[in-house]
C-alpha positions in Angstrom: 80.7 -11.1 8.6 84.2 -12.8 7.3 82.1 -16.3 6.8 79.5 -14.5 4.1 81.9 -15.5 0.7 80.7 -12.8 -2.2 81.1 -14.3 -5.4 82.2 -11.4 -7.8 81.6 -11.9 -11.5 83.2 -9.5 -13.2 85.9 -9.9 -16.0 87.6 -6.5 -16.2 90.0 -6.3 -14.3 90.1 -2.5 -13.5 86.7 -2.9 -11.9 87.6 -6.3 -10.0 90.7 -4.1 -8.3 87.8 -1.3 -7.6 85.3 -3.3 -6.3 88.1 -5.4 -4.2 89.2 -1.8 -2.6 85.9 -0.7 -2.3 85.4 -3.4 0.2 88.2 -3.6 1.9 88.3 0.5 2.5 84.5 0.2 3.8 85.5 -2.9 6.0 83.7 -5.3 4.4 86.2 -8.2 5.0 84.3 -11.0 3.5 86.2 -13.6 1.3 85.7 -12.5 -2.2 85.7 -15.3 -5.1 86.5 -13.8 -8.8 85.0 -15.4 -11.6 86.0 -14.0 -14.8 83.4 -15.1 -17.3 79.9 -16.5 -16.8 81.4 -19.9 -17.4 83.3 -19.7 -14.3 80.5 -18.2 -11.9 78.2 -21.0 -13.8 81.0 -24.0 -12.6 81.6 -22.4 -8.9 77.8 -22.4 -8.2 77.3 -25.7 -9.6 80.6 -27.1 -8.7 81.3 -28.0 -11.8 84.5 -28.1 -14.0 87.4 -26.7 -12.0 85.2 -26.6 -9.0 84.0 -30.2 -9.6 86.2 -31.8 -6.8 86.3 -28.9 -4.5 84.4 -29.3 -1.2 82.2 -26.4 -1.7 79.5 -27.0 1.3 78.0 -23.8 1.1 76.7 -21.0 -1.6 78.0 -17.5 -1.5 75.7 -15.0 0.8 75.6 -12.4 -2.3 76.6 -13.0 -6.2 77.5 -9.7 -7.6 77.3 -9.7 -11.5 78.3 -7.9 -14.1 75.9 -8.4 -17.8 78.9 -7.9 -20.2 81.0 -11.2 -19.7 82.5 -13.5 -22.3 81.3 -16.9 -22.7 78.2 -16.5 -21.3 76.8 -13.3 -20.4 75.4 -11.9 -16.8 71.5 -12.6 -17.7 72.4 -16.1 -19.2 74.1 -16.5 -15.6 71.1 -15.1 -13.5 68.7 -17.1 -15.8 70.5 -20.3 -14.6 70.8 -19.6 -10.8 66.7 -18.8 -11.2 66.0 -22.4 -12.8 67.6 -24.0 -10.2 66.4 -25.3 -6.9 69.8 -25.4 -5.1 70.2 -21.5 -6.1 66.9 -19.9 -6.7 66.9 -18.0 -3.5 70.7 -16.7 -3.7 70.8 -12.9 -3.4 71.9 -11.6 -6.9 73.2 -7.9 -7.5 73.7 -6.7 -10.7 76.8 -4.2 -10.8 76.9 -2.8 -14.2 77.7 -0.1 -16.5 74.9 -0.8 -18.3 72.1 2.0 -18.0 70.0 0.3 -21.2 66.3 -0.1 -20.1 66.5 -3.3 -21.8 69.0 -4.8 -19.3 67.5 -3.8 -16.4 64.2 -5.1 -17.3 65.3 -7.9 -18.5 67.2 -8.4 -15.0 63.8 -7.7 -13.2 61.9 -9.9 -15.5 64.8 -13.0 -14.5 64.4 -12.4 -11.0 67.6 -10.2 -9.9 67.0 -9.2 -6.2 69.1 -5.4 -7.4 69.9 -3.6 -10.1 73.1 -1.2 -9.6 74.8 0.8 -12.4 78.0 1.2 -11.2 79.1 5.0 -10.3 82.0 6.2 -12.6 83.7 8.4 -9.9 86.1 6.3 -7.4 84.4 7.9 -4.1 81.1 7.6 -5.5 81.8 3.8 -6.1 83.4 3.4 -3.2 79.8 4.9 -0.9 77.8 2.6 -3.3 79.6 -0.6 -2.5 79.4 0.6 1.5 75.6 0.8 1.2 75.4 -2.6 -0.7 77.1 -4.3 1.6 75.9 -3.3 4.8 72.6 -4.0 3.1 73.2 -7.4 1.6 75.8 -8.4 4.0 74.5 -7.0 7.6 71.0 -6.3 7.2 69.1 -8.4 5.2 68.1 -12.1 6.1 68.3 -14.7 3.6 67.1 -18.2 4.0 69.6 -21.1 4.8 69.8 -23.0 1.1 
């Protein structure tokens, strides 16, 4: 599974640490690229900014996207992903603490593949990440982009 990169778009350092620990605890040893705001995520996906000269030959297997991000919010990142031919089929999972119906509706209207509310309890979070990783990185089949 290690060839399948995950793009984690998360600005909260504690949530980054928790997510990385949960992946490791579940033996999901994929490379994880962390983008700490929406601009950095878009730069990575579209080979712009500091990633312009990087030899990124492939897209991540999965994007884990928070909604409340600095610079460009998660819904705008999702809109840009879905509006590009190069990334429109990329699996995107919103992983957020927001339980607002408007966020859930907007996410699905913009084409998110799944919306997961972060559990507050660490053990529940570990289990949620285990299931997420098992499904999106092992079971799910994606087209070659």
